[in-house]
N, C-alpha and C positions, 0 to 999 in steps of 0.2 A: 337784841338789835342795837347796834351802835348809833351814836349821834349822827354820823354822816349818812347812814342808811335811813334814819328817821327823817332827816331834813330832805333828802332826795325824794323819799316817798311823799312827804307833805307837798313839796313843790310840784311833783308830778300830778298828784290828785287835784290840786288847785290850779294847775297850769300856770305856774309862776316862773318867770325867767330869772336867771341870776341877776340881770341888771335891774329888773323891777324890784326884787327883794332888797338888793343892795341900796337902791335909791331910797326906799321907804325906811330902812333901818340905819341909813347914813354910814355905809361902809363901801369899800370898793368891790366891784363885781368879782374881781379875782379872788378876794377872800372867801366869798360864797363858793366859788369853784373849788378852792382848796379845802374848805370844810366838807363839801360833798364828796370829794375824792378821798378824803381821809388824810391828805397831805398836811393839813393843819388841824390840830386838836383845839377844842374850845374849853376853857377852864370853867368850872362850875361857878367861879366867882366873877366871871366876865360880865360886864354890863350888857353885852350882846345877847346873853341868855334872856334877860328881861325884855329886850327889844324884840327878839324873835317870838317869845311867848305872846306879847301884846299884839304883834302883827297877826299871828295865826288865830288868836282868840277873836279878833275883830273882823275876820273874813266873812263875807256873806256867802255861805256855801249853798250850793244846789242840793236838793234832797238826795240825789245819787251819790254826791260826794260825802255827805254825812253818813249815809248808809254804808258806804265803803269803809269809812273810818270806824264805824261801829263794829263792823265785822272783824276788823283787825284788832280791835281792843277786846 
């Protein structure tokens, strides 16, 4: 699974909009859109990787969301 697919899946599972994620990690919503579409690749050395990881680690997930992710992993 590619980064854009993983990001799209996480945002779908947690019901996160492009604008909400962008606001919380301090980027433009259009960048989130380009990441999700695959039009823009993210470097492993990008500071945005750490921001995204921190964001998703700190989400208060519902049990059904956690169960869904467990099944995927």
